[in-house]
matplotlib code that plots the C-alpha trace (Angstrom):
import matplotlib.pyplot as plt

x = [-24.5, -26.1, -24.4, -21.0, -21.5, -22.3, -19.2, -17.1, -18.7, -18.0, -14.4, -14.0, -15.2, -12.8, -10.0, -8.2, -6.2, -8.6, -11.6, -9.9, -9.1, -12.7, -13.9, -11.7, -12.9, -16.5, -15.8, -14.2, -17.1, -19.6, -17.9, -15.1, -11.4, -10.6, -9.1, -5.9, -7.5, -9.5, -6.3, -4.7, -7.6, -7.4, -3.7, -4.2, -6.3, -3.3, -1.1, -3.8, -3.6, 0.1, 0.0, -2.6, -0.5, 2.6, 0.6, -0.2, -3.5, -3.2, -1.0, -0.6, 1.2, 2.0, 4.7, 6.6, 6.6, 4.9, 3.8, 2.7, 1.0, 1.4, -1.8, -0.1, 0.5, 4.1, 3.9, 2.2, 3.4, 3.3, 6.9, 8.1, 6.6, 8.7, 7.0, 8.3, 11.8, 11.4, 10.6, 13.7, 15.8, 14.4, 15.2, 18.8, 19.2, 17.8, 18.8, 18.9, 15.5, 13.5, 12.9, 10.9, 9.6, 7.8, 5.3, 4.0, 2.7, 2.4, 5.1, 5.3, 7.3, 8.4, 9.7, 11.2, 11.1, 7.8, 6.5, 4.4, 2.1, 4.3, 7.2, 5.0, 3.9, 7.6, 8.7, 5.8, 6.5, 10.2, 9.3, 6.9, 9.4, 12.0, 9.5, 9.0, 12.7, 13.3, 10.5, 11.8, 15.3, 14.0, 11.9, 14.8, 17.1, 14.6, 14.2, 18.0, 18.5, 15.9, 17.7, 21.1, 19.7, 18.3, 21.6, 23.9, 25.5, 27.1, 25.1, 25.8, 23.6, 25.9, 25.4, 21.7, 22.1, 24.3, 21.8, 19.2, 21.6, 21.7, 25.1, 24.8, 22.3, 23.3, 21.8, 23.5, 27.0, 28.4, 26.3, 27.2]
y = [6.3, 2.9, 2.0, 3.0, 0.9, -2.1, -1.6, -1.3, -4.5, -6.3, -5.1, -6.4, -9.8, -10.2, -12.7, -13.3, -11.2, -12.4, -11.2, -7.9, -7.4, -8.2, -5.7, -3.0, -3.7, -3.5, -0.1, 1.1, -0.2, 1.5, 4.8, 5.3, 5.6, 4.7, 7.8, 7.5, 7.3, 4.2, 2.7, 3.2, 1.6, -1.5, -1.7, -1.5, -4.7, -6.5, -5.2, -6.3, -9.9, -10.0, -8.6, -11.2, -14.0, -12.8, -12.8, -9.2, -8.4, -4.8, -2.4, 1.3, 3.9, 6.9, 9.5, 7.8, 4.5, 1.2, -0.6, -4.2, -5.8, -9.6, -11.5, -14.4, -14.5, -14.8, -18.5, -19.3, -21.9, -19.1, -18.1, -21.6, -21.2, -20.5, -17.1, -15.9, -17.1, -15.1, -12.0, -12.5, -13.1, -9.8, -8.1, -9.3, -8.0, -4.6, -3.8, 0.0, 0.2, -2.4, -3.3, -5.9, -4.4, -5.9, -4.0, -6.2, -9.3, -7.8, -7.9, -5.3, -5.0, -1.4, 0.0, 3.5, 5.9, 4.8, 7.3, 5.1, 2.2, 0.6, 0.4, -1.5, -3.9, -4.4, -5.2, -7.7, -9.3, -9.7, -11.4, -13.8, -14.6, -15.4, -17.7, -19.5, -19.9, -21.0, -23.6, -24.9, -25.3, -27.0, -29.4, -30.2, -30.7, -33.0, -35.0, -35.1, -36.2, -39.0, -40.1, -40.0, -42.2, -44.6, -44.9, -44.2, -41.1, -38.2, -35.0, -31.4, -28.4, -26.8, -29.9, -29.4, -25.7, -26.6, -29.2, -26.4, -24.1, -21.6, -19.9, -18.5, -19.2, -17.5, -20.2, -23.0, -21.7, -23.0, -26.1, -29.6]
z = [-4.4, -4.3, -7.6, -6.3, -3.2, -5.3, -7.4, -4.2, -2.8, -6.1, -6.0, -2.5, -3.5, -6.4, -5.6, -8.9, -11.4, -14.2, -12.3, -11.6, -15.3, -16.3, -13.7, -15.1, -18.6, -17.4, -15.8, -19.0, -21.1, -18.8, -17.8, -20.4, -19.6, -16.0, -14.2, -12.2, -8.8, -9.9, -11.4, -8.0, -6.3, -8.6, -8.0, -4.3, -4.5, -5.9, -3.1, -0.6, -2.0, -1.7, 1.9, 2.9, 1.3, 3.3, 6.5, 7.2, 8.9, 7.8, 6.0, 7.0, 4.9, 7.0, 7.0, 4.2, 6.1, 5.3, 8.4, 8.0, 11.0, 11.2, 11.8, 13.7, 17.4, 18.6, 19.3, 16.0, 13.5, 10.9, 12.0, 10.8, 7.3, 4.2, 3.8, 7.1, 6.1, 2.9, 5.0, 7.1, 3.9, 2.5, 5.8, 5.7, 2.1, 3.1, 6.7, 6.3, 4.8, 6.7, 10.3, 12.1, 15.4, 18.4, 20.6, 23.3, 21.6, 18.1, 15.5, 12.7, 9.5, 8.8, 5.5, 5.3, 2.4, 0.8, -1.8, -4.1, -4.1, -6.8, -4.3, -1.8, -4.6, -5.6, -2.1, -1.5, -4.9, -4.0, -0.7, -2.4, -5.2, -2.4, -0.8, -4.1, -4.7, -1.1, -1.3, -4.6, -3.2, -0.1, -2.1, -4.4, -1.4, 0.2, -3.1, -3.5, 0.1, -0.4, -3.6, -1.8, 0.9, -1.6, -3.4, -0.4, -2.1, -0.2, -0.7, -0.1, -0.4, -3.0, -5.2, -5.0, -5.9, -8.8, -10.1, -10.0, -11.8, -9.0, -8.9, -5.5, -2.7, 0.5, 2.9, 0.9, 0.7, 4.0, 4.5, 3.6]

ax = plt.figure().add_subplot(projection="3d")
ax.plot(x, y, z, "-o")
ax.set_aspect("equal")
plt.show()
């Protein structure tokens, strides 16, 4: 039992994909092929990292629903960050499946029809990918705006999107 607790403690302290891969190799070397429940546990660590990056204090899977509890208070600067914009963007693209709910001072993110851990990982990956795209576009727009000011050129968001080779970006379509 003591050895198992040490392994769980070590797993809890891992904070990179490389360390997790090494941990898995060590388990295989020591105990043989890793059984499916252990694979699921290792995969859940990756989900935990994504959830933490997104701003969830905890995730609950219950009755086919994923419930993500936001760590931030309602008046927090978190809600101005690109990651929260990415969550809202994901919500807009999936209105029938996802809801953001408020109970008192707490905000939750609820996803319906969850049957596998891989679904959760995919959703969280999609949100973080949207955050990265949004951040890249905002940085490019800021750089282009600075260049336009320096050279007194007219600038539109669609021009920035074209320069980044983005065919269609929903929040850029109607702005100038």
